N, C-alpha and C positions, 0 to 999 in steps of 0.2 A: 877221475872226471873235472875234478873243478880245473885242475891244471890246465886239461886237453879242452874244456872250454873257454878258459880264457888264454890261450893257443889260438884255436881257431877262432875268437875275436880279435883279438890282433893282427893274424894274417887279413880278416874281413877287411878290416878297419883301414889296414895295408893299402891291400886290391881297390880299395874305396876310394883310397887318397890318390893313389895314382891313375882311377879311371878320372877323379872329378878333374884333378891337374890337368888330365889332357882333354877334359869338355872346358876346362878353362879357357886355354890356351886357343880351343875352337872359336869360343863367344867371343875371346877379344881380335879374332880379324875382321876386318871392316867387310869384307863379300861376303855375306852371309847366305848359303846357298840352302837349299834343300836337303841335303846331305849331311849338314850341319845339325839342322834341326831335327835331321834323324838320329842321330848319334847321339842329340843330346836327349830326344824323348828315348833311346835303349837307355842311355846312362841313368835319369830317371826312375824308368820302371825297373832295372834293375836296383839304383838305392830303396825302394819302394817293398822289391824283394827281400833283399836284405833287413832292411828295417824292422818289415814281418816277422821275418825270422829272428832277429834280436831282440824283439818284442814275444815272441816264444818261447825263447830261452829265459828271459828277465821274470818272462810270469811262471817260469818254472822253478824258476832261481829263487822266485819269492815265495813259491809255495814250500820249498824247501825249507825257507827262512819259517817260516810263518808254523811250519812242524818244528821244527828245533826250538824254536820258540814255546811253544805251548808243551813240549817233552820237560822241557828247561821248568816250567813253571810249574808243572805236577811232580816234578823231582823235587822243585825248592818246598811246594807243599809238604810233599811227604817225610822232605827232612825233618820241618818246624813240629810236622805232628809227633815224629818219633823222636826228637830230642827230649821233652819231657821223660818219656821210658828209659834213652837214655842216661840222663840225668840220676834217673831212681836209681840205675847198675849201680849194685854195690862194688867196692873197690876187691872186694877178694871173690868176685865170681870167677876168676879163675881155678881159683883155689878150690870150690865147690864142683868143678868138672868131674866127672866121671876119671878114676884110674884110667891110663892109654891117652888122654888126649894131649895131643901137641899143642902147645902151645905156639910155638915158632912159627907154626905151622898156619895159626888162625891170624898171626898177627900179618903173615905173608899175604896169607887174603885180601886184610884191610888193604894193604900197602897198594895190592893190584886194583882193589876197589878203587883207592883213592886216586890212584893215578888215570885210571878209567874213566872216573866224572874231572878230572883235569885234563882231560885230553877233549870228553866232550865238551867242554867251556870253549877253549882254543878252536877247535871244530865248529862253532858258532860263530866266533869273530869272524874266521875266516869266509864263512857263511856271509856277514854283515859286510866285509870289506868285497868280496865280489857283488852283492847287490847295491854297493852304493857305486861301484865301477862300471856296472852294466848299466846303471841307471845316466852315468855321465856318456856313455857311449853313444845311447838312445837317443839323447839331448842332442848329442853333435851329430848325430846322424837325420834328424828331425830340420835343424839348422841347416845341413847342406842341401838336405831334401826341397825345404824350402824356398832358397835361392838358387836350386836349379831350375825348379819350376818358375821362378820372377824372370830369370835369362831366359829361358825358354819363351814364354809367351810376349817377353820384348821382341825378341828375336822372329818370332812368328808374327809380331802384329809390322814389323819394321819389313821383311818379308812379304809380305800380305799387300800391303800400301804399294810397293815396287811392281807387285805383280799386278794390280789395279792399272798404275798407270802403266807400264807398260802395253796391255789387252786395251784400253782406251785410247792411247798414241796407234797402236798398230787400226784401231777400228779406224781413229781417224783417214788412216793414210789409205785403207783399204775402199771405206767410200769415194775418197778422191780419186782413185782409180778406177772403180765404179763407174761414177761419172764419165770420164773418157771414154772407159770402154763399150759403154754405151750408147754415147756421139757417135766414136767408130763403127761400131753396128749396125745403128741408124745411117749412116752415110751408103753401108753396104745393103739397103734396104731388109736388114736383119735387125732381131733383140739378142742384148747378150746381158750380164751384170756381172757384179763380183763380189762373194759376199765373204765373212769372216764364220765360220761355226764352231762350237764347241765354247764359246765364251758362258762363263758363271757353271757347267756342268761341274769340274769338281778342281782343285786346289793345281792339277797338274796342266802344265804348259802342252804337252805332248799333246793333248787333247783338241789345240788350236789346227783347224786346218785351213785353207784358202779356197773356195768353193766356187768354178768358173759354169755360168749356167749360160746356154748359146740357146737362138731358135732360130731355122733359116728355111722356117713354110707361116705363113699367115697362120694356116689352122693348126698350127704347133704350140703347145706350151715351153718354157723353159725347163730345159732338160740339164741336168748336169754333165760335163764333160766325158768323157769314158771312150775308151774302147769298144763298146758294145753298138751307142745309139748315133755314134755319130760316124763319117769314114775319112777315110785318112787327110783327104784334102779336108775338109772343117775341121778336123782337128788341128792344121794346119793352118788353118786363117784364124781360130781361136789362137793360136800361141803369137802368131804376128801380132791380133790385135793385143796382145794381153802386153806383150814387147812397147809396143806404140805408148800404150797405157800407161806404164812402168818409167817409159824416158820419162815422164814429166815428173817424177817424184824422183829420180834415181838419174840425173841428165849424163850419158858418158858421149867423148867425142863421135864414136862410133862404137858401132857393134858387128859382129862376125856371125850370120846366122847362114849355114850350110843350105841348099836346097830349099830356099823360102815357098816354092812355088810347086816342091813334090806336090804330086796329088791333086792340086786346085786346076777348078776346068777355067778357059779362057778369061770369063765374065769376073772371078772373083781373083784372078791373077792380075786382070788391068785394073779392080777397084783399088787391092793391095798396093800396086807400083802407084797407084795416083796420090794413096793419103800420104806413100811413102817421099814423095817429093811434096808435097804438100807442107 
């Protein structure tokens, strides 16, 4: 059982070394990504689980060690107590045994018991060695776990800072676009704005979305652009005004849009063309 535990521990250590080496390579990359953080987090969790397993095995080994130590102490005390009796045994004890007693058999039994006692001492030494080895392994696992957690925290802090910077820049760009969008819609005699939604909801950038809200009637509040609240012509107007607003942030020598007046009434078509010309 001891050899099996040592083999399992060696296999666990080799496996952890390979996983931690993979984590170290990922963490040395300059382009830290959320995937790398997820891998580091999984590796840290695996190391914690393996550390827990090692600690449980360590505790079991320690209990066996303590029990063996207690048994050894008990046997030693028993031997000390019986030593005076053994010293008092006369040399001609075997001569006084009943006829038929096999002296050689008694000596063989004594030799077997002596060998058994010696093997118990060696077994105790093996337990001590196993205990020491597991203690060193646990210290190494704890060191690696601390290092992995530190690297994970540093990478996560760096990624969070980059995300915050990106979201701030994106929000500023959307604000610039929204001012242009509102100005163009005012020329149409309508209301419109662009906002960035999903800020601060979670760490996933996929939750961010650009919301275009418009109102084509004086008695109507701004409503998000969708296929149910606005007609096809109204959605096309919003699309063209969005492109006009985007032009100020991403200048292009020309843009190709097919059927820009699709669904528009004559008034909106004329106003859109006037904005394009101006």
